[in-house]
N, C-alpha and C positions, 0 to 999 in steps of 0.2 A: 460342430458346435463346441465340443470339449476343447479342441485346439484353440478356438477363438477365446474362450474363457480363460484358458491357461495363458495365452498371449497377453490378454488384458491384465490378468493378475501379475504377471512378470513386469509389465509396463508400470503398473501402479506401485509395486514394491520397489522397483528400480528408482522411480521418482522420489520415493521417501528417503532413499539413501544418498541422493545427490547432495553435494556440499551446498550450503546456503548462506555463505557470507554475504554481507550487504554493505554498501557504502551510503553515506548521507546523500540523499538524492538532490540536494540543491548545491550547485557549484560554489565552492569556497565557504560553505556554511560551517559554523563551529558549534560545539555542544551547547553554548549559551544562546543559540538562535531559536531555541524552543524550550518550553517548560515540560520536563518529563512527567510532571504530576498531572498533566492534562489528559494522559491516556486513561480512559475509563472514568473521567471526571463527570459528575452530575451536579446539578441539572445543566443540560446543554441544549438549549433551544428545543426545536421540534424533534430532534433526534433522541432526546432524553439523556443519553449517555454519549460522551465523546469517545469514539472507538478508534482513535488514531492520535497522531501528533500534528501540530501545526508548526511548520518551519518558516520563520519570517525572513523575508529578503526583499530587496528592491524589486519592484515590478519589472519583468523582463529578464530577470536573472535566469541563466540556463538551468534547466531541470535535467538531471542525469538518471539513467536507469539504475536503481539501487542494486539490481541483480539481473542476470541474463534470463531471457524467457520469451514466450510468444505473446504478442499483443492480442488480447482477447476482446478488448473493447477500446474504441477511440471515437469520442463524440461528445455530445451534450446531454446532461441530465439536470433536472430542476435544482436540487440542492447543491450538487457538486460543480455545476457549470460545465466548463470544458474539462473532461476527464480522460484518463488512460487507465486501463487495467491490463496488467501483464502477469501471465501464468509462469511462475518461476519454479525453482527446485522445491522439493518436498510438497508439491501440489499446493503451493501458496500463491494467492493472488495479491499482487502489489498494486494498490489503488492510489492514484495521484489525482487530486481535485483542485479546482479553482484556477486552472491554468489560463494564461493569456493566449497561448497558442500551443498546438499539438503538432509534432513532427511525424511519428510513425503511423502507418495505416494498419487496419485490422489484418491479422494473420502474419504480420511481419515478425521476424526474429530480431531481437535487440540484444546486444551484449552489455554487460555491466559497464557503466560509465558512458554509454552512448547518450548523446543529447537527444531528449525525446520531447522537448517543449520548453516553456518558460513559466516562471512564477507569475501569477496574476491575481485577480480578484473577481472571478466569475461565480455564477450561482448565487448562493446565499452569502457570499463574501463581498458583494458589490460595494457596500459602504464600510468595509473593514480594511485594515492594513493588508497589503499584498502578502500572501503566504501560500505555501503548499500544504494542503491537508494530505497526509500520508497514512494509509492503513495497510495492514497485512492480515489477510483472511486465509485461514487454512481450510482446504477441502477435506483433509483427514482430521476430524475433530479430536480434541484432547478433553474427554469427558471429566477428568479429574480437576480441570480448571473451573468448572461451573460453580457458581456461588448462589446464595439466596438474595444478593443485593439486586437492585433494579436492573433488569435485563441480564442478570447474572448467568443465565443459561447460555447466552451468546458468547461468554468468555471462552467457551470451548472452541470457538471458531476464530476469534480475534486475538492476535498476538501483539504485544507491545513492540512496535517497530524500532524504537530506539535501542532496545536490548540487542538487536541484531547488528548494530553498527560496530560494537566492540571497541569503541574509542572513547566513550563518554562515561565509563565506569558505572 
């Protein structure tokens, strides 16, 4: 039992130290294709707070894996429509929503830059311009990020995805 716990601890710590550079997940998207101020914007519909960014593009534009990782979910949910969740470095889940179509299947490894679907308008984005909702959720919380604002305690789990791109200042 002690060996198993030690192995799990080593695996967890190793994941925290993996490099986590990311690319903009919509092919040919530029920094002005989203508004950086929409991360943690409120009020935001039934979600209360917008915990990601929306990257706008023509419907059907290829969606790229922002980082390498394991596909932990690939399917449909009510608000997100067609979605993909990828567990990447530092125990972060990269969540892609409102997709027109999905390429990878559950349990598959994807590399950064692999095409994993296309931009759409599914879920609660049916009557809105085509876009990708992109969120980054950390499984290793950052408690110092919590605030007293609406849903501020969740800030220890949600990271601003645009800050990982490193190209938009």
